[in-house]
C-alpha atoms as one frame of an Amber mdcrd trajectory, in Angstrom:
protein
  20.848  11.636 -30.997  19.913  14.438 -28.444  20.537  14.141 -24.891  16.910
  14.284 -24.213  16.065  11.194 -26.463  19.157   9.299 -25.023  17.881  10.087
 -21.437  14.512   8.915 -22.392  15.874   5.718 -23.695  17.824   4.963 -20.476
  14.680   5.595 -18.516  12.330   3.188 -20.462  12.424   0.743 -17.602  10.600
   3.343 -15.456   7.475   3.185 -17.793   7.203  -0.548 -18.162   3.910  -2.144
 -16.991   3.809  -3.163 -13.385   3.524  -6.934 -13.045   2.611  -6.688  -9.288
   0.430  -4.761  -7.059   0.262  -4.159  -3.283  -2.508  -6.706  -2.649  -0.355
  -9.353  -4.289   2.549  -8.316  -2.301   0.714  -8.408   0.923  -0.487 -11.893
  -0.002   3.136 -12.986  -0.801   4.291 -11.506   2.498   1.608 -13.361   4.437
   2.357 -16.746   2.601   6.146 -16.146   2.976   6.092 -15.255   6.766   3.892
 -18.218   7.541   5.283 -21.009   5.248   8.750 -19.923   5.665  11.446 -19.234
   3.023  12.141 -22.663   1.875   8.403 -23.586   1.203   7.422 -20.215  -0.126
  10.359 -20.172  -2.737   8.246 -22.740  -4.913   6.412 -19.697  -6.448   9.776
 -18.264  -7.683  10.167 -21.070 -10.286   6.780 -20.021 -11.739   7.732 -16.365
 -11.770  11.057 -17.063 -13.521   9.377 -19.194 -16.092   6.658 -16.426 -16.785
   9.265 -13.938 -17.488  11.230 -16.469 -19.761   8.116 -17.161 -21.725   5.943
 -14.140 -21.672   8.295 -10.993 -21.201  10.186 -10.867 -24.646  11.667  -7.370
 -23.817  13.165  -8.478 -20.561  14.221 -11.739 -22.150  16.062  -9.956 -25.036
  17.675  -7.540 -22.515  18.847 -10.528 -20.411  20.298 -12.239 -23.389  22.314
  -9.124 -24.497  23.603  -8.575 -20.966  24.624 -12.231 -20.430  26.257 -12.418
 -23.720  28.575  -9.629 -22.566  28.931 -10.975 -18.827  29.396 -14.507 -19.727
  31.648 -14.077 -23.002  29.537 -16.539 -24.901  26.106 -17.031 -26.321  23.576
 -17.478 -23.436  21.415 -20.566 -23.385  17.652 -20.460 -22.216  18.867 -21.973
 -18.774  21.190 -19.048 -18.431  18.344 -16.528 -19.024  15.963 -18.494 -16.655
  18.641 -18.460 -13.859  18.957 -14.841 -14.398  15.243 -14.259 -13.691  15.244
 -16.736 -10.835  18.031 -14.839  -9.121  16.136 -11.588  -9.527  12.916 -13.246
  -8.147  14.925 -14.725  -5.239  16.470 -11.258  -4.142  12.867  -9.657  -4.325
  11.540 -12.531  -2.200  14.339 -12.339   0.360  13.567  -8.660   0.780  10.522
  -9.789   2.750  12.731 -11.538   5.334  15.492  -8.947   5.435  13.021  -6.139
   6.072  11.579  -8.166   8.836  14.963  -8.672  10.298  14.999 -12.485   9.800
  18.807 -12.365   9.277  19.113 -15.813  10.916  17.760 -17.382   7.745  20.921
 -16.250   5.704  24.579 -16.885   5.542  26.200 -13.459   5.011  29.985 -13.091
   3.982  31.253  -9.535   4.249  34.332  -7.967   2.540  35.600  -4.412   3.274
  33.521  -3.680   6.365  36.578  -2.271   8.356  37.468   0.272   5.621  33.964
   1.317   5.432  33.739   1.846   9.253  37.014   3.774   9.239  35.612   6.207
   6.784  32.458   6.453   8.896  34.356   7.223  11.977  35.562  10.513  10.456
  32.075  11.808  11.595  31.018  13.080   8.145  28.696  10.435   7.396  29.037
   8.195   4.417  27.380   7.702   1.087  27.007   4.196  -0.266  26.555   3.929
  -3.964  25.039   0.689  -5.292  23.655  -0.579  -8.338  20.639  -2.859  -9.453
  23.270  -5.675  -8.915  22.344  -8.235  -6.270  20.511  -6.973  -3.261  21.078
  -3.580  -1.574  18.578  -4.688   1.107  21.304  -6.735   2.623  22.813  -3.654
   4.150  19.946  -3.819   6.658  21.735  -7.057   7.901  24.697  -4.893   8.907
  22.690  -1.869   9.969  20.490  -3.868  12.318  23.200  -6.104  13.536  25.222
  -3.114  14.593  22.930  -0.734  16.471  25.284   2.276  15.901  25.113   1.801
  12.058  22.070   3.813  10.777  21.154   3.482   7.002  18.727   5.649   4.910
  17.999   5.124   1.182  17.717   8.013  -1.384  15.302   7.390  -4.297  13.642
   9.398  -7.060  10.293  10.537  -5.834   8.093   8.290  -7.997  10.113   5.049
  -6.995  10.164   6.366  -3.346   6.449   6.371  -3.199   6.138   2.883  -4.722
   8.908   1.483  -2.491   7.600   2.953   0.748   4.056   1.604   0.016   5.776
  -1.804  -0.625   8.013  -1.562   2.579   5.008  -0.558   4.653   3.201  -3.774
   3.415   6.098  -5.820   4.711   7.199  -3.821   7.710   5.726  -0.211   8.409
   8.890   0.761  10.287  11.158   0.265   7.281   9.360   2.967   5.129  10.929
   5.518   7.504  14.357   4.930   6.005  13.456   6.367   2.728  14.436   9.911
   1.464  12.481  10.812  -1.749  14.401  13.181  -4.118  12.511  15.835  -5.921
  11.258  17.894  -2.734  12.629  21.312  -2.097  14.241  19.979   1.089  15.579
  16.672  -0.336  19.194  17.713  -0.282  18.775  19.266   3.186  17.417  15.871
   4.492  20.334  14.049   2.933  22.718  16.533   4.578  21.198  16.258   7.952
  21.305  12.445   7.885  24.873  12.514   6.938  25.644  15.121   9.654  24.246
  12.920  12.417  26.425   9.990  11.101  23.936   7.993   9.077  24.936   5.962
   6.151  22.987   7.341   3.060  22.610   4.783   0.102  21.441   5.301  -3.405
  21.563   3.284  -6.638  23.567   5.086  -9.351  23.215   2.926 -12.550  19.964
   4.221 -13.930  17.690   7.382 -13.904  13.962   7.780 -14.502  14.980  10.471
 -17.160  15.702  14.313 -17.323  19.146  13.761 -15.717  22.576  14.282 -17.342
  24.299  11.241 -18.468  27.915  10.323 -18.990  29.285   7.440 -20.920  31.523
   4.747 -19.208  32.939   1.423 -20.303  31.002  -1.461 -18.962  31.551  -5.080
 -20.175  33.325  -3.934 -23.271  30.990  -1.323 -24.469  29.917   2.359 -23.541
  26.865   2.710 -21.350  25.299   5.887 -20.126  25.459   6.511 -16.355  23.670
   9.286 -14.469  25.802  12.086 -13.106  23.460  13.108 -10.345  24.524  10.725
  -7.513  28.134  11.585  -8.026  27.620  15.352  -8.196  25.537  15.153  -4.962
  28.337  13.387  -3.204  30.778  16.040  -4.511  28.590  18.975  -3.412  28.085
  17.510   0.027  31.819  16.763   0.218  31.396  13.178   1.674  33.338  10.001
   1.288  31.759   7.540  -1.071  31.800   3.622  -0.851  30.600   1.286  -3.557
  28.375  -1.448  -2.115  26.820  -4.661  -3.461  25.246  -7.710  -1.927  25.637
 -10.696  -4.431  23.397 -13.703  -4.139  25.330 -16.835  -4.402  22.532 -19.508
  -4.282  20.722 -21.180  -1.324  20.693 -18.754   1.502  24.265 -17.192   0.817
  24.980 -13.552   0.085  28.379 -11.972  -0.133  28.523  -8.287   0.687  31.284
  -6.098  -0.857  32.426  -2.507   0.286  34.914  -0.863  -2.077  36.319   2.611
  -1.660  35.097   4.702  -4.496  35.908   8.409  -3.894  36.404  10.862  -1.083
  35.167  14.349  -1.878  35.763  15.675   1.564  38.857  17.950   0.575  38.109
  18.477  -3.210  38.218  22.028  -4.156  35.274  23.500  -6.218  37.501  23.943
  -9.328  38.535  20.214  -9.119  35.098  18.907  -8.654  34.298  17.890 -12.283
  37.476  15.951 -12.666  36.867  14.243  -9.319  33.368  13.401 -10.562  34.692
  11.949 -13.776  37.227   9.777 -11.886  34.450   8.499  -9.441  32.180   7.608
 -12.490  35.037   5.651 -14.181  35.817   3.749 -10.942  32.181   2.873 -10.402
  31.969   1.485 -13.927  35.088  -0.491 -13.231  33.465  -1.951 -10.098  30.308
  -2.724 -11.919  32.116  -4.492 -14.663  34.250  -6.516 -12.032  31.231  -7.751
 -10.044  28.988  -8.497 -13.112  31.816 -10.810 -14.272  32.158 -12.297 -10.906
  28.446 -12.870 -10.407  26.695 -12.552 -13.843  23.253 -13.679 -12.860  23.059
 -10.749 -10.277  22.473  -7.833 -12.803  18.850  -6.592 -12.792  18.487  -3.964
 -15.530  16.114  -5.631 -17.786  16.099  -3.011 -20.632  18.428  -1.980 -23.393
  21.174  -0.691 -21.124  23.812  -0.259 -23.911  21.464   1.170 -26.581  22.893
   4.240 -28.422  25.462   5.195 -25.759  26.624   8.624 -26.982  28.467  11.388
 -25.164  25.721  13.394 -23.552  27.864  15.668 -21.359  31.551  16.370 -21.986
  33.963  15.157 -19.471  36.156  17.698 -17.745  39.327  18.347 -19.446
């Protein structure tokens, strides 16, 4: 299989039909902010049931993933819980973006190590995944006025997310950097230089990007190389971050040191990127097993994972 075909398979999620629109989102925001989190959560049961019954592709992908993460054959209630957890994190985004942190119980691990790296003055790159809620970083960023956070996204996704965030809270859309512009890397560098934490998700790509196989949940899956190369080129420290939903109003936020490219020589860059991808995959594996219903890649993530780009020797 060619690298182009493999990349296209990895990006299949990007072309799936939209099941929501801005009008629906605005209605959901209005209902959620007026009825409150507890009352408006009723609709989530219907959303999870809809995906369980009428989204066979997503259901099969969920079953494949849960089989690996749980180490057993998933039951229908496991798949339902998986969809419900996903719907919950999307719903909670409304409150997080509107700074309603009082509604949640946050437990944080590794914040001191993250802040020590940030104190170096070189900024910090946070690499996350579609695992739990990356939005919970706002709880830390807005709780501590000195911690500024910006998100990097592929241009198509950035436009959708900015429109969605503007429907929730117009100020939040200012924290998005869209990749694909001539000055995108310059914007990232400028944010890092002024001490901003720059976050991006590194477990999938909309296509056209080099991929590399990594072992996750007992099988090879392809991960995009781009986020790791960007961190290496910018010579910044990198931390893995995830906000896992534990039920009710509880989230646990984990920061784990991933790599530090600050002093990596050019000739050692490929090897350092390889090591960072391996470490990232290990952390994904660890947290998928720890909180199995928090993984939100509803496509054939492990399909035809072949070596697309040779690892550095």
